[in-house]
N, C-alpha and C positions, 0 to 999 in steps of 0.2 A: 415640567417630570423629563426624564430624556427619551429620545426615542431610539429604546435601548438596542432595536435592531439593525438601525443606521449607525448607530457610535459602534457598535462592533465592529461593522462590517468597516469601518473609517480605521479604525486601531489596528484590525488585521492588517488592512492596507498598508500601514506606513509604523513605526514606531517612533514616531517622533513629531510634535509639533510645528504648526507649520514657518516656516524658516528656523528649522532648530540644526537643520543640516550645515547651513552654516555657518553657525556660531560652536567653537570646539568644547572638548566636555572639557578642559581643563585652562579656563582663560585664565587664573590664576591670580589674578589683582584680590580675588573674597580669602584667598587663604591667611594672607597676614591677621584678618579680620578676625576669622572663624580657623584659627588653627583644629579646631575638633570639634563634632557636632554630636548635639546629644537626640536621641531617637526613643521616643519613649511609648508605651502599649496602651491602652484601657484595658483594665484585668477582665477577660473573658473566661481566663483559667488563672490557675494559683503561677504566682511567680516561677518554679520550677518550670511548668508548663510553657511559658512565656519565653523562659530561655531558651529551654531545647526548642523551641520554636524557630526561633529569631536570627538565632546566635550567629550559623552561617550566612544567611541573608545580610546582616548586620557587617559583617568579614568582606561579601562581597561589594557592599556599599563603600566600606574602606577604600576597596581597593581603585573600585571607578570611580570613584569623587579625588582620592589622592590624598584622604587628612581621616585620621582616626574620625569612627565612627561611635560613640558610645551607647549601650542602652538602659534606658532606665525603667526603672520597673515602679510600675505606680500603686499605691495602696489603694486608690478609687479613679472613676471619673472624674471627680473634681480636680484632683491633682496634677493630671494630666491637663485640663481645660486652665487651672493656673498655674503651673507653670509653661505655658504658651502665652499665657498674660505676661507673666513676668519677665518672656522673653530668652526664658533657660533651655525650654526644648525646644529647637531648629525641626525638629519633622514628628508628626504624632500621627500615630492609628487609631480613628475615631468609629462609635457610631453613627447615625446621622443624625440623631437627636442630640449625642455629646457634642459634635462638630456643628452642628446650629449652634446650640446655647456658648461655645468658642469663640465662632464670629460675634454674635450679639457682644457677652462683655468683653471682648476684646475690639467693638467698631471695625470689624473689618480688619482686624491684626492677623487673624489667621485664614490660610486660603487651600480649600480641598485641589488635589491635583493628578489623581489616579483610586480610581478604585479597582476592584477584580471580579474578573469576568467567570462565570459559572459554569460548571463542566455542561452541562448545554445549551450554551452562548447567551446566557440571559444574563442581565447585571441586577443584583438586588435580591433581597431576602425577605422571611417570613419572618411573622411573630406564633408563636403555637404557644398552647395550653398543655400540658402532660399533667395527668393523673395516673394510679397506679394501674398496670394493666387488671387486677383482679378488684378493684376499687367499683363500687356501684355506680358510680358518678357517669353520667352519662352527657353533660351538658354544665355551663356554667349554673346554668335557674337550679342545678339538684345539689349545689354547695353552699346554702347560705347557712351560716353560723360557721363553715370550717374555716383554716386558714389559707391563707393568698401567700405563694413564696414570689414574691418580685426579686428583680434583680437589684438595681443601683437606680437612684431617682432622674439620673444624666441616660438612661439607660434605654435605646431605641423601643428594639422586643420586649424588653424586659421591666419595663412601667409606662413609657410615654405611651405608644402606640394599644398598649391591655388598656390602660384607663380612657383612654380615648374610646375605645371599644364597649367599657363596661357604661360609660359615660351615654353612648348610644342607645343602650339597651335599657337603660333608666338607672343603673346602678352604684351606688355613691359604696369605691371598697368598703371603704371604713365603715361603712353601717352596714353593709349586706355581709362581710367576711366577720368572723369570728375576732381575725388577728390578722391585720398586717404585716410579713417580715422582708423586711431587705437582708436579700442572703448573701450580696458582694460580688458577686460572680456568676458568670452561668452555669458554671460548676458545681459552687456553695449552693445555686437554688436546686438543680436536680438531685444531690445528695440531700438535703434538706428533707425533699418530697421523700427519698428513699428513706428516711430515717423516719418519717412519720411526724418531723416536727412544721411542715407543712401538709394539706392536703391536695394543692394543687399550685404547679408553678411553669410558670411563663420562660419563655427561655427561645433561643434564634433558631433557624430550619431552611436550609436550602431546598433540601431533597429529600428522598429517603435513603440515601447513603450519603449524607452530607451536612451534617449538624452538630450542634455542640455535644449532643447525645453519640452519636457516630463515634465521635474523634474521643469520649470519654471513654465505649465501648475499648478502640481500640486500644488504650492506652490502661484496660483491667480493670475501670473506676466505676464503671456502670455495665448492666447488660441490658440493652435496648429492647427486649424484649419484656421486663417488666415495667414498661410503663406506655402511653396509651394518648395518644391528641386528641382532644374533644372541642379543640378552635381552632381556626388558622387564619391570618389575618389577608389583609389585599398586599400585593407586592409592595415591599418598604426600599427605597430607593437603596443604592449600595453604600456599604460600608466604606468612607475612603479616607487616603492616608491626605493630612494637610501640612505645609510649612507655613514659615512665618513671610506675610506677604511683604515685610522690609527686608527681606535677604536680596540679596544683589540679585538682578535677576541674571546672569550666567548660569549663579550657584544654580538658582530653583531649575534654571532649565538642562544643568547638570544630574539636578536630583531626580528631575523626570523624565528625563532619558535614559538613567541607570536603573529606573525602576521599570521604564516600559522593554527595557533589552532583559532583562533579568533572565525569562523564561528560554530566551537562548542562549546568554552570556553566561548563567550557573542554572539550570534547568533544577539539579540536585536542592539547590536553595531554596530557588522561587515554591519547589515543590511542598517542600516541611510546612509552608505555610499554612499549605490547606490541605495536608494527607494527600497530596498529588490532584485532587479534587478541582482547581483552579486551572483554566486555560492562559490567560495574563492577565496585561492592566490594561485600562482602558481611560482616556483623559478625561477629568467631570472641569467644572466651576461652582463656584459658589450658588449660581444662578440654579442648578439643577435640584437644589438640595432647599427652595424656596419651599414646596411644599414642607418640610419637614420642618422648617423655622415656625412657620403658620402655625403646626403641629404643638411647638414647644408653647408659642405663644397660649396656644388654646389651654392648655396644662397652666400654667403660667395662673391664667384667668379663672381656672376653677378653682385653684390654692386661694386668689385673693378672695373670690366668692365664699367659700369655705372659715376664713378668716372674719370677714365682717358681722 
């Protein structure tokens, strides 16, 4: 796990990896092989929301890299993983568990390079369980026989961390709850809770004023006061941006440099990514996700145990 405060201090001191200053941003040779780059994002929100959030940032990347960067909207987490496995997606935004899954299924063919720094200077986020504010439920134990809302099998805060936490409490979701529903995105999980399709829904949460719920509230899709948190996880490693490991070294360095300089070179585009809540990008490596790789291995073992 990262020493987050040390990492952030290092990131604040320099927006380049060691030696990057000596390497031109546009080394040139890679452009013939990669006349355009495909950038994809796991579906934390609906397609129009992803477009709105990323369009200016993608335009910024195109300008900095000197080739068109195209945003590809994925239907689910698995589509992003498979797209990178096939080499069709050059840059992707993941959750920690989906990144860890991608690293495993590509045999290291995917490499994380930056994650975001939160408004309070930390790196990482939490999994929380929401219920309706006017519901009688005060803890997970109160929800036996009720419907559970999860996000996606490859979601960290919306599936893997919840299953790990429930297992530690001796709870098998498929046995304890009346129904387990995968909503497909974090927004859909909140909407399912609002509509009564589920009685509790897991989601990502950074702080009281920065979460999927607050972003939905900012878009008029939900009211924050209608929901209440009954569970909050330990801090999870930050959601990473990753590129293909076999991209040319000068291209990878140019991509990392463009990301890390974004808050200075195009603050408006950077701020749109988080509704102005994030401070910048911090460099990371696959080693920083060792604990998350172990988490998905635990979830896989749990599945095999149930199947046997």
